[in-house]
N, CA, C and O atoms as CSV, one atom per row, in Angstrom:
chain,resi,resn,atom,element,x,y,z
A,1,MET,N,N,-27.990,-55.336,29.158
A,1,MET,CA,C,-29.012,-56.544,29.537
A,1,MET,C,C,-30.020,-56.222,30.634
A,1,MET,O,O,-29.776,-55.490,31.593
A,2,ARG,N,N,-31.241,-56.873,30.387
A,2,ARG,CA,C,-32.079,-56.152,31.573
A,2,ARG,C,C,-32.188,-56.852,32.876
A,2,ARG,O,O,-32.195,-58.081,32.947
A,3,VAL,N,N,-32.264,-56.162,33.786
A,3,VAL,CA,C,-31.758,-57.130,35.481
A,3,VAL,C,C,-32.877,-56.617,35.825
A,3,VAL,O,O,-33.434,-55.712,35.203
A,4,LYS,N,N,-33.457,-57.355,37.229
A,4,LYS,CA,C,-34.797,-57.092,37.812
A,4,LYS,C,C,-33.937,-56.663,39.686
A,4,LYS,O,O,-33.362,-57.361,40.522
A,5,ILE,N,N,-34.246,-55.394,39.612
A,5,ILE,CA,C,-33.842,-54.893,41.548
A,5,ILE,C,C,-34.918,-54.615,41.984
A,5,ILE,O,O,-35.801,-54.192,41.239
A,6,SER,N,N,-35.085,-54.771,43.176
A,6,SER,CA,C,-35.996,-54.852,43.922
A,6,SER,C,C,-35.702,-53.650,45.035
A,6,SER,O,O,-34.504,-53.415,45.199
A,7,TYR,N,N,-36.467,-53.000,45.679
A,7,TYR,CA,C,-36.277,-52.287,46.990
A,7,TYR,C,C,-37.612,-52.477,47.681
A,7,TYR,O,O,-38.486,-53.053,47.032
A,8,GLY,N,N,-37.968,-51.946,49.283
A,8,GLY,CA,C,-38.813,-51.933,49.794
A,8,GLY,C,C,-39.529,-50.178,50.297
A,8,GLY,O,O,-38.798,-49.290,50.736
A,9,VAL,N,N,-40.573,-50.065,50.162
A,9,VAL,CA,C,-41.840,-49.185,50.339
A,9,VAL,C,C,-42.982,-49.535,51.631
A,9,VAL,O,O,-43.482,-50.630,51.889
A,10,GLU,N,N,-43.180,-48.343,52.263
A,10,GLU,CA,C,-44.135,-48.873,52.578
A,10,GLU,C,C,-45.443,-48.957,52.001
A,10,GLU,O,O,-45.596,-48.116,51.115
A,11,LEU,N,N,-46.657,-49.852,52.250
A,11,LEU,CA,C,-47.373,-49.709,51.754
A,11,LEU,C,C,-48.444,-48.669,51.365
A,11,LEU,O,O,-49.400,-48.829,50.607
A,12,ASP,N,N,-48.293,-48.216,51.647
A,12,ASP,CA,C,-49.201,-46.553,51.283
A,12,ASP,C,C,-48.711,-45.741,50.647
A,12,ASP,O,O,-49.264,-44.700,50.293
A,13,GLN,N,N,-47.101,-46.225,50.284
A,13,GLN,CA,C,-46.714,-45.387,49.133
A,13,GLN,C,C,-46.399,-45.498,48.074
A,13,GLN,O,O,-46.004,-44.638,47.288
A,14,ILE,N,N,-46.616,-47.124,47.877
A,14,ILE,CA,C,-46.521,-47.624,46.822
A,14,ILE,C,C,-47.522,-46.685,45.490
A,14,ILE,O,O,-46.863,-46.664,44.450
A,15,PRO,N,N,-48.398,-46.220,45.394
A,15,PRO,CA,C,-49.327,-45.041,44.310
A,15,PRO,C,C,-48.210,-43.961,44.187
A,15,PRO,O,O,-47.982,-43.465,43.084
A,16,GLU,N,N,-47.553,-43.608,45.222
A,16,GLU,CA,C,-46.736,-42.378,44.848
A,16,GLU,C,C,-45.319,-42.882,44.078
A,16,GLU,O,O,-44.652,-42.325,43.206
A,17,GLU,N,N,-45.174,-43.954,44.653
A,17,GLU,CA,C,-43.934,-44.531,43.893
A,17,GLU,C,C,-43.657,-45.201,42.502
A,17,GLU,O,O,-42.724,-45.147,41.701
A,18,VAL,N,N,-44.869,-45.862,42.554
A,18,VAL,CA,C,-45.399,-45.950,40.830
A,18,VAL,C,C,-45.547,-44.727,40.482
A,18,VAL,O,O,-44.348,-44.453,40.442
A,19,GLN,N,N,-46.155,-43.588,40.144
A,19,GLN,CA,C,-46.153,-42.034,39.686
A,19,GLN,C,C,-44.945,-41.653,39.631
A,19,GLN,O,O,-44.625,-40.927,38.691
A,20,ASN,N,N,-43.931,-42.047,40.641
A,20,ASN,CA,C,-42.549,-41.246,40.311
A,20,ASN,C,C,-42.080,-42.460,39.319
A,20,ASN,O,O,-41.338,-42.081,38.412
A,21,LEU,N,N,-42.318,-43.539,39.333
A,21,LEU,CA,C,-41.170,-44.621,38.051
A,21,LEU,C,C,-41.873,-44.206,36.943
A,21,LEU,O,O,-41.256,-43.900,35.923
A,22,PHE,N,N,-43.313,-44.139,37.004
A,22,PHE,CA,C,-43.718,-43.445,35.545
A,22,PHE,C,C,-43.575,-42.287,34.894
A,22,PHE,O,O,-44.069,-42.113,33.779
A,23,ASP,N,N,-42.829,-41.311,35.578
A,23,ASP,CA,C,-42.393,-40.283,34.897
A,23,ASP,C,C,-41.289,-40.457,33.753
A,23,ASP,O,O,-40.939,-39.586,32.956
A,24,SER,N,N,-40.837,-41.719,33.840
A,24,SER,CA,C,-39.879,-41.836,33.040
A,24,SER,C,C,-40.912,-42.031,31.433
A,24,SER,O,O,-40.702,-41.737,30.256
A,25,VAL,N,N,-41.731,-42.491,31.967
A,25,VAL,CA,C,-42.410,-42.918,30.391
A,25,VAL,C,C,-42.717,-41.617,29.690
A,25,VAL,O,O,-42.418,-41.597,28.496
A,26,GLY,N,N,-43.246,-40.549,30.190
A,26,GLY,CA,C,-43.176,-39.181,29.940
A,26,GLY,C,C,-42.027,-38.659,29.562
A,26,GLY,O,O,-42.053,-37.711,28.777
A,27,GLU,N,N,-40.953,-39.102,29.977
A,27,GLU,CA,C,-39.794,-38.736,29.045
A,27,GLU,C,C,-39.361,-38.972,27.918
A,27,GLU,O,O,-38.844,-38.195,27.116
A,28,TRP,N,N,-39.761,-41.097,27.753
A,28,TRP,CA,C,-39.462,-41.794,27.114
A,28,TRP,C,C,-40.431,-41.148,25.726
A,28,TRP,O,O,-39.998,-41.488,24.625
A,29,MET,N,N,-41.653,-40.282,25.728
A,29,MET,CA,C,-42.849,-39.882,25.293
A,29,MET,C,C,-41.951,-38.755,23.742
A,29,MET,O,O,-41.892,-38.819,22.514
A,30,HIS,N,N,-41.461,-37.909,24.777
A,30,HIS,CA,C,-40.754,-36.554,24.565
A,30,HIS,C,C,-39.928,-37.072,23.597
A,30,HIS,O,O,-39.966,-36.705,22.422
A,31,THR,N,N,-38.808,-38.332,24.252
A,31,THR,CA,C,-37.600,-38.480,23.068
A,31,THR,C,C,-38.441,-39.299,21.628
A,31,THR,O,O,-37.966,-39.159,20.501
A,32,LEU,N,N,-39.526,-40.012,21.833
A,32,LEU,CA,C,-39.967,-40.464,20.786
A,32,LEU,C,C,-40.528,-39.223,19.926
A,32,LEU,O,O,-39.933,-39.169,18.850
A,33,SER,N,N,-41.515,-38.188,20.079
A,33,SER,CA,C,-41.551,-37.460,19.261
A,33,SER,C,C,-40.230,-36.888,18.577
A,33,SER,O,O,-40.178,-36.683,17.364
A,34,LYS,N,N,-39.338,-36.686,19.305
A,34,LYS,CA,C,-38.218,-35.672,18.773
A,34,LYS,C,C,-37.821,-36.883,17.627
A,34,LYS,O,O,-37.632,-36.661,16.431
A,35,GLN,N,N,-37.747,-38.157,18.267
A,35,GLN,CA,C,-37.082,-39.406,17.353
A,35,GLN,C,C,-38.090,-39.345,15.912
A,35,GLN,O,O,-37.537,-39.351,14.812
A,36,ALA,N,N,-39.235,-39.300,15.996
A,36,ALA,CA,C,-40.532,-39.064,14.870
A,36,ALA,C,C,-40.273,-38.021,14.017
A,36,ALA,O,O,-40.123,-38.301,12.827
A,37,ASP,N,N,-40.164,-36.570,14.465
A,37,ASP,CA,C,-39.279,-35.737,13.825
A,37,ASP,C,C,-38.406,-35.736,13.279
A,37,ASP,O,O,-38.421,-34.975,12.312
A,38,THR,N,N,-37.284,-36.442,13.484
A,38,THR,CA,C,-35.937,-36.555,12.896
A,38,THR,C,C,-36.223,-37.506,11.678
A,38,THR,O,O,-35.820,-37.251,10.543
A,39,ILE,N,N,-36.932,-38.593,11.995
A,39,ILE,CA,C,-37.348,-39.619,11.492
A,39,ILE,C,C,-37.811,-38.848,9.910
A,39,ILE,O,O,-37.200,-39.038,8.858
A,40,HIS,N,N,-38.928,-38.034,10.060
A,40,HIS,CA,C,-39.463,-37.698,9.251
A,40,HIS,C,C,-38.354,-36.598,7.867
A,40,HIS,O,O,-38.317,-36.546,6.638
A,41,ASP,N,N,-37.594,-35.872,9.066
A,41,ASP,CA,C,-36.727,-35.277,7.995
A,41,ASP,C,C,-35.692,-35.738,7.222
A,41,ASP,O,O,-35.344,-35.332,6.113
A,42,LEU,N,N,-35.168,-36.724,7.973
A,42,LEU,CA,C,-34.164,-37.802,7.033
A,42,LEU,C,C,-35.213,-38.118,5.750
A,42,LEU,O,O,-35.039,-37.683,4.612
A,43,LEU,N,N,-36.368,-38.989,6.191
A,43,LEU,CA,C,-36.784,-39.776,5.224
A,43,LEU,C,C,-37.313,-38.809,3.690
A,43,LEU,O,O,-37.477,-39.154,2.520
A,44,SER,N,N,-37.489,-37.179,4.580
A,44,SER,CA,C,-37.962,-36.310,3.196
A,44,SER,C,C,-36.777,-35.952,2.469
A,44,SER,O,O,-36.867,-35.473,1.339
A,45,ALA,N,N,-35.541,-36.172,3.098
A,45,ALA,CA,C,-34.198,-35.659,2.344
A,45,ALA,C,C,-33.332,-36.902,1.624
A,45,ALA,O,O,-32.254,-36.755,1.049
A,46,GLU,N,N,-34.104,-38.234,1.803
A,46,GLU,CA,C,-33.672,-39.267,1.361
A,46,GLU,C,C,-32.545,-39.743,2.115
A,46,GLU,O,O,-31.784,-40.557,1.592
A,47,GLU,N,N,-32.379,-39.383,3.129
A,47,GLU,CA,C,-31.159,-40.168,4.040
A,47,GLU,C,C,-31.633,-41.478,4.730
A,47,GLU,O,O,-31.809,-41.635,5.938
A,48,LEU,N,N,-31.812,-42.411,3.712
A,48,LEU,CA,C,-32.039,-43.439,4.402
A,48,LEU,C,C,-31.652,-44.188,5.120
A,48,LEU,O,O,-32.565,-44.954,5.430
A,49,GLU,N,N,-30.619,-44.453,5.664
A,49,GLU,CA,C,-29.533,-45.151,6.103
A,49,GLU,C,C,-29.792,-44.497,7.569
A,49,GLU,O,O,-29.966,-45.128,8.611
A,50,ALA,N,N,-29.779,-43.099,7.411
A,50,ALA,CA,C,-29.635,-42.420,8.991
A,50,ALA,C,C,-31.066,-42.935,9.530
A,50,ALA,O,O,-31.188,-43.466,10.634
A,51,GLY,N,N,-32.167,-42.718,8.610
A,51,GLY,CA,C,-33.303,-42.910,8.784
A,51,GLY,C,C,-33.811,-44.152,9.376
A,51,GLY,O,O,-34.756,-44.209,10.162
A,52,LEU,N,N,-33.147,-45.105,8.963
A,52,LEU,CA,C,-33.175,-46.403,9.415
A,52,LEU,C,C,-32.641,-46.581,11.172
A,52,LEU,O,O,-33.081,-47.156,12.168
A,53,SER,N,N,-31.356,-45.655,10.812
A,53,SER,CA,C,-30.552,-45.883,12.182
A,53,SER,C,C,-31.356,-45.056,13.644
A,53,SER,O,O,-31.159,-45.362,14.820
A,54,VAL,N,N,-32.404,-43.809,13.061
A,54,VAL,CA,C,-32.825,-43.758,14.287
A,54,VAL,C,C,-34.372,-44.579,14.169
A,54,VAL,O,O,-34.806,-44.690,15.315
A,55,MET,N,N,-34.916,-44.922,13.598
A,55,MET,CA,C,-35.823,-45.961,13.648
A,55,MET,C,C,-35.508,-46.976,14.960
A,55,MET,O,O,-35.911,-47.030,16.122
A,56,ASN,N,N,-34.537,-47.770,14.109
A,56,ASN,CA,C,-34.264,-48.837,15.483
A,56,ASN,C,C,-33.731,-47.808,16.534
A,56,ASN,O,O,-32.998,-48.484,17.255
A,57,LYS,N,N,-33.725,-46.798,16.890
A,57,LYS,CA,C,-33.256,-46.505,18.224
A,57,LYS,C,C,-34.476,-45.885,18.694
A,57,LYS,O,O,-34.653,-45.569,19.870
A,58,MET,N,N,-35.204,-45.737,17.889
A,58,MET,CA,C,-36.987,-45.550,18.160
A,58,MET,C,C,-37.342,-46.332,19.021
A,58,MET,O,O,-37.850,-46.120,20.123
A,59,ARG,N,N,-36.976,-47.582,18.335
A,59,ARG,CA,C,-37.895,-49.168,18.201
A,59,ARG,C,C,-37.297,-49.422,20.027
A,59,ARG,O,O,-38.102,-49.910,20.820
A,60,GLU,N,N,-35.801,-49.019,20.532
A,60,GLU,CA,C,-35.273,-49.644,21.622
A,60,GLU,C,C,-36.071,-48.368,22.428
A,60,GLU,O,O,-36.296,-48.539,23.626
A,61,THR,N,N,-36.348,-47.546,22.016
A,61,THR,CA,C,-37.221,-46.036,23.550
A,61,THR,C,C,-38.215,-46.949,23.612
A,61,THR,O,O,-38.420,-47.226,24.793
A,62,LEU,N,N,-39.170,-47.748,22.629
A,62,LEU,CA,C,-40.594,-48.117,22.975
A,62,LEU,C,C,-40.623,-49.280,23.475
A,62,LEU,O,O,-41.587,-49.672,24.133
A,63,GLY,N,N,-39.269,-50.210,23.167
A,63,GLY,CA,C,-39.120,-51.020,23.912
A,63,GLY,C,C,-38.775,-51.070,25.643
A,63,GLY,O,O,-38.978,-51.923,26.506
A,64,ASN,N,N,-38.208,-49.817,25.653
A,64,ASN,CA,C,-38.096,-49.071,27.231
A,64,ASN,C,C,-39.173,-49.276,28.363
A,64,ASN,O,O,-39.330,-49.751,29.488
A,65,MET,N,N,-40.019,-48.395,27.009
A,65,MET,CA,C,-41.373,-47.631,27.592
A,65,MET,C,C,-42.372,-49.127,28.124
A,65,MET,O,O,-42.750,-49.204,29.293
A,66,ASP,N,N,-42.647,-50.042,27.272
A,66,ASP,CA,C,-43.130,-51.345,27.309
A,66,ASP,C,C,-42.889,-51.428,28.550
A,66,ASP,O,O,-43.656,-51.190,29.483
A,67,ALA,N,N,-41.469,-51.876,28.582
A,67,ALA,CA,C,-41.300,-53.109,29.780
A,67,ALA,C,C,-41.209,-52.195,30.883
A,67,ALA,O,O,-41.270,-52.868,31.912
A,68,ARG,N,N,-41.041,-50.440,31.263
A,68,ARG,CA,C,-41.642,-50.249,32.123
A,68,ARG,C,C,-42.685,-50.264,32.751
A,68,ARG,O,O,-42.950,-50.624,33.898
A,69,ILE,N,N,-43.747,-49.527,31.302
A,69,ILE,CA,C,-45.188,-49.739,31.738
A,69,ILE,C,C,-45.682,-51.487,32.571
A,69,ILE,O,O,-46.386,-51.695,33.559
A,70,GLY,N,N,-44.968,-52.446,31.673
A,70,GLY,CA,C,-45.345,-53.816,32.192
A,70,GLY,C,C,-44.933,-53.635,33.725
A,70,GLY,O,O,-45.902,-53.728,34.478
A,71,ASP,N,N,-43.708,-53.395,34.352
A,71,ASP,CA,C,-43.046,-53.506,35.493
A,71,ASP,C,C,-44.134,-52.767,36.180
A,71,ASP,O,O,-44.709,-53.387,37.075
A,72,LEU,N,N,-44.527,-51.541,35.923
A,72,LEU,CA,C,-45.382,-50.798,36.709
A,72,LEU,C,C,-47.028,-51.820,37.068
A,72,LEU,O,O,-47.380,-52.161,38.197
A,73,SER,N,N,-47.775,-52.116,35.790
A,73,SER,CA,C,-48.651,-52.989,35.885
A,73,SER,C,C,-48.675,-53.987,36.651
A,73,SER,O,O,-49.656,-54.265,37.341
A,74,ASN,N,N,-47.356,-54.806,36.626
A,74,ASN,CA,C,-47.179,-55.809,37.899
A,74,ASN,C,C,-46.917,-55.366,39.056
A,74,ASN,O,O,-46.859,-56.309,39.845
A,75,ILE,N,N,-46.716,-54.311,39.578
A,75,ILE,CA,C,-46.530,-53.499,40.301
A,75,ILE,C,C,-47.974,-52.853,40.961
A,75,ILE,O,O,-47.935,-52.568,42.158
A,76,LEU,N,N,-48.921,-52.676,40.402
A,76,LEU,CA,C,-50.248,-52.579,40.617
A,76,LEU,C,C,-50.861,-53.218,41.074
A,76,LEU,O,O,-51.414,-52.913,42.131
A,77,VAL,N,N,-51.110,-54.888,40.225
A,77,VAL,CA,C,-51.720,-55.653,40.100
A,77,VAL,C,C,-51.759,-56.194,41.026
A,77,VAL,O,O,-52.831,-56.202,41.630
A,78,GLY,N,N,-50.556,-56.932,41.602
A,78,GLY,CA,C,-50.085,-56.491,43.537
A,78,GLY,C,C,-50.593,-56.362,44.384
A,78,GLY,O,O,-51.090,-57.155,45.182
A,79,TYR,N,N,-50.512,-54.699,44.304
A,79,TYR,CA,C,-50.939,-53.876,44.960
A,79,TYR,C,C,-52.060,-54.088,45.377
A,79,TYR,O,O,-52.334,-54.304,46.558
A,80,ASN,N,N,-53.104,-54.039,44.137
A,80,ASN,CA,C,-54.494,-54.033,44.317
A,80,ASN,C,C,-55.138,-55.383,44.677
A,80,ASN,O,O,-56.231,-55.391,45.243
A,81,THR,N,N,-54.340,-56.807,44.294
A,81,THR,CA,C,-54.619,-57.979,45.051
A,81,THR,C,C,-54.445,-57.776,46.465
A,81,THR,O,O,-55.190,-58.349,47.259
A,82,TYR,N,N,-53.678,-57.136,46.784
A,82,TYR,CA,C,-53.100,-57.189,48.173
A,82,TYR,C,C,-54.310,-56.381,49.327
A,82,TYR,O,O,-54.903,-56.840,50.303
A,83,ILE,N,N,-54.328,-54.976,48.676
A,83,ILE,CA,C,-55.746,-54.595,48.864
A,83,ILE,C,C,-57.352,-55.411,49.356
A,83,ILE,O,O,-58.034,-55.652,50.352
A,84,GLU,N,N,-57.320,-55.652,47.431
A,84,GLU,CA,C,-58.744,-56.244,47.999
A,84,GLU,C,C,-58.412,-57.738,49.183
A,84,GLU,O,O,-59.222,-57.943,50.087
A,85,GLU,N,N,-57.479,-58.431,49.058
A,85,GLU,CA,C,-57.866,-59.542,49.951
A,85,GLU,C,C,-57.480,-59.461,51.138
A,85,GLU,O,O,-57.559,-60.399,51.931
A,86,ASN,N,N,-56.989,-58.264,51.424
A,86,ASN,CA,C,-56.996,-57.810,52.955
A,86,ASN,C,C,-57.873,-56.659,53.918
A,86,ASN,O,O,-57.919,-56.309,55.097
A,87,GLY,N,N,-58.465,-56.352,52.736
A,87,GLY,CA,C,-59.647,-55.318,53.149
A,87,GLY,C,C,-59.226,-53.951,53.616
A,87,GLY,O,O,-59.652,-53.346,54.601
A,88,VAL,N,N,-58.274,-53.546,52.702
A,88,VAL,CA,C,-57.189,-52.348,53.100
A,88,VAL,C,C,-58.063,-51.432,52.560
A,88,VAL,O,O,-58.778,-51.755,51.612
A,89,GLU,N,N,-58.097,-50.324,53.046
A,89,GLU,CA,C,-59.066,-48.956,52.320
A,89,GLU,C,C,-57.918,-48.115,51.761
A,89,GLU,O,O,-57.010,-47.727,52.496
A,90,ASP,N,N,-57.950,-47.921,50.854
A,90,ASP,CA,C,-56.982,-47.174,50.043
A,90,ASP,C,C,-56.908,-45.608,49.838
A,90,ASP,O,O,-55.950,-45.008,49.351
A,91,GLY,N,N,-58.265,-44.968,50.364
A,91,GLY,CA,C,-58.429,-43.975,49.981
A,91,GLY,C,C,-59.838,-43.516,50.263
A,91,GLY,O,O,-60.544,-44.036,51.128
A,92,PRO,N,N,-60.297,-42.293,49.318
A,92,PRO,CA,C,-62.234,-41.971,50.166
A,92,PRO,C,C,-62.764,-43.080,49.407
A,92,PRO,O,O,-62.215,-43.764,48.543
A,93,SER,N,N,-64.086,-43.140,49.949
A,93,SER,CA,C,-64.850,-44.348,49.824
A,93,SER,C,C,-65.819,-43.688,48.146
A,93,SER,O,O,-66.428,-44.331,47.290
A,94,GLU,N,N,-65.646,-42.692,48.237
A,94,GLU,CA,C,-66.814,-42.169,46.649
A,94,GLU,C,C,-65.536,-42.139,46.203
A,94,GLU,O,O,-64.588,-41.566,46.740
A,95,ARG,N,N,-65.543,-43.141,44.627
A,95,ARG,CA,C,-64.550,-43.389,44.190
A,95,ARG,C,C,-65.134,-43.028,42.219
A,95,ARG,O,O,-66.250,-43.462,41.934
A,96,ARG,N,N,-64.576,-42.509,41.425
A,96,ARG,CA,C,-64.864,-42.580,39.673
A,96,ARG,C,C,-64.134,-43.169,39.012
A,96,ARG,O,O,-62.925,-43.202,39.246
A,97,PRO,N,N,-64.736,-43.820,37.954
A,97,PRO,CA,C,-64.559,-44.610,37.073
A,97,PRO,C,C,-63.020,-44.374,36.217
A,97,PRO,O,O,-62.918,-43.173,36.463
A,98,VAL,N,N,-62.256,-44.571,35.711
A,98,VAL,CA,C,-60.837,-44.017,34.953
A,98,VAL,C,C,-61.671,-44.418,33.451
A,98,VAL,O,O,-62.406,-45.370,33.186
A,99,VAL,N,N,-61.224,-43.289,32.646
A,99,VAL,CA,C,-62.017,-43.439,31.269
A,99,VAL,C,C,-60.068,-44.053,29.918
A,99,VAL,O,O,-58.965,-43.533,29.745
A,100,ASP,N,N,-60.671,-45.151,29.458
A,100,ASP,CA,C,-59.362,-45.171,28.530
A,100,ASP,C,C,-59.791,-44.134,27.278
A,100,ASP,O,O,-60.852,-44.078,26.657
A,101,THR,N,N,-58.605,-43.361,27.147
A,101,THR,CA,C,-58.442,-42.476,26.428
A,101,THR,C,C,-58.185,-42.568,24.862
A,101,THR,O,O,-58.106,-41.659,24.036
A,102,THR,N,N,-58.066,-44.136,24.686
A,102,THR,CA,C,-57.597,-43.982,23.860
A,102,THR,C,C,-58.819,-44.554,22.930
A,102,THR,O,O,-58.792,-44.353,21.716
A,103,SER,N,N,-59.734,-45.171,23.457
A,103,SER,CA,C,-61.109,-45.888,23.064
A,103,SER,C,C,-62.223,-44.994,23.410
A,103,SER,O,O,-63.067,-44.794,22.536
A,104,SER,N,N,-62.358,-44.393,24.626
A,104,SER,CA,C,-63.176,-43.656,25.592
A,104,SER,C,C,-64.131,-44.517,25.864
A,104,SER,O,O,-65.332,-44.544,25.597
A,105,ASP,N,N,-63.237,-45.394,26.580
A,105,ASP,CA,C,-64.260,-46.978,26.726
A,105,ASP,C,C,-63.738,-46.512,28.510
A,105,ASP,O,O,-62.756,-45.877,28.897
A,106,VAL,N,N,-64.667,-47.032,29.135
A,106,VAL,CA,C,-64.336,-47.153,30.642
A,106,VAL,C,C,-63.394,-47.947,31.340
A,106,VAL,O,O,-63.819,-49.073,31.084
A,107,VAL,N,N,-62.460,-48.093,32.007
A,107,VAL,CA,C,-61.531,-49.627,31.892
A,107,VAL,C,C,-62.334,-49.973,33.125
A,107,VAL,O,O,-62.266,-49.233,34.106
A,108,GLN,N,N,-62.939,-50.839,33.129
A,108,GLN,CA,C,-63.631,-51.526,34.107
A,108,GLN,C,C,-62.862,-52.224,35.500
A,108,GLN,O,O,-61.818,-52.840,35.288
A,109,GLY,N,N,-63.360,-52.131,36.879
A,109,GLY,CA,C,-62.231,-52.348,37.776
A,109,GLY,C,C,-61.568,-51.604,38.342
A,109,GLY,O,O,-61.195,-51.744,39.507
A,110,THR,N,N,-61.284,-50.597,37.539
A,110,THR,CA,C,-60.055,-49.492,37.824
A,110,THR,C,C,-60.901,-47.840,38.258
A,110,THR,O,O,-61.672,-47.326,37.447
A,111,GLU,N,N,-60.610,-47.204,39.575
A,111,GLU,CA,C,-61.123,-46.026,39.931
A,111,GLU,C,C,-60.111,-45.170,40.562
A,111,GLU,O,O,-59.155,-45.526,41.251
A,112,GLU,N,N,-60.499,-43.881,40.190
A,112,GLU,CA,C,-59.803,-43.211,40.929
A,112,GLU,C,C,-60.579,-41.919,41.987
A,112,GLU,O,O,-61.790,-41.825,41.783
A,113,PRO,N,N,-60.130,-41.153,42.835
A,113,PRO,CA,C,-60.813,-40.681,44.185
A,113,PRO,C,C,-61.204,-39.259,43.243
A,113,PRO,O,O,-60.820,-38.886,42.134
A,114,TYR,N,N,-61.787,-38.898,43.863
A,114,TYR,CA,C,-62.393,-37.683,43.482
A,114,TYR,C,C,-61.362,-36.368,44.548
A,114,TYR,O,O,-60.939,-36.622,45.676
A,115,GLY,N,N,-61.186,-35.223,43.927
A,115,GLY,CA,C,-60.525,-34.252,44.454
A,115,GLY,C,C,-61.122,-34.139,46.024
A,115,GLY,O,O,-60.383,-34.539,46.923
A,116,SER,N,N,-62.096,-33.744,46.276
A,116,SER,CA,C,-62.640,-34.056,47.891
A,116,SER,C,C,-64.243,-33.970,47.689
A,116,SER,O,O,-64.862,-33.660,46.671
A,117,ASP,N,N,-64.756,-34.360,49.038
A,117,ASP,CA,C,-65.848,-34.838,49.458
A,117,ASP,C,C,-66.777,-33.780,48.847
A,117,ASP,O,O,-67.918,-34.148,48.570
A,118,ASP,N,N,-66.379,-32.345,48.573
A,118,ASP,CA,C,-67.465,-31.556,48.727
A,118,ASP,C,C,-67.098,-31.148,46.887
A,118,ASP,O,O,-67.516,-30.080,46.440
A,119,GLU,N,N,-66.505,-31.872,46.214
A,119,GLU,CA,C,-66.299,-31.589,44.453
A,119,GLU,C,C,-67.227,-32.454,43.876
A,119,GLU,O,O,-67.179,-33.681,43.965
A,120,PRO,N,N,-68.311,-31.623,43.115
A,120,PRO,CA,C,-69.174,-32.517,42.236
A,120,PRO,C,C,-68.547,-33.865,41.662
A,120,PRO,O,O,-67.356,-34.173,41.617
A,121,GLY,N,N,-69.559,-34.523,41.272
A,121,GLY,CA,C,-69.197,-35.764,40.009
A,121,GLY,C,C,-68.875,-35.814,39.464
A,121,GLY,O,O,-68.840,-34.594,39.308
A,122,ALA,N,N,-67.970,-36.456,37.972
A,122,ALA,CA,C,-67.748,-36.377,36.964
A,122,ALA,C,C,-69.157,-36.726,36.116
A,122,ALA,O,O,-69.160,-36.700,34.886
């Protein structure tokens, strides 16, 4: 059963906390890779029931990832809304757009800070 939990952090700690919580997504991606390899091997060996069982586990892993990404997206929407509405500056004024690596498009309205002021722009 999925339940909601909550706890408080300082406003300036939200990006770091989101990063920490996002680490589990990377772990699930590693699990997905292993599950995909296992499924491939099982199907090649015509062990269909075992392959189906791992597929179901893989779907659970994908669901966990989707839920976590959804939670983190909601946190960041709230954080960004607060920052915009309250005029809070959350980093250096020089920013660069984030590129969506799945389609090579720039994600509108999302920016990342450069490493330092003397680092050349991308």
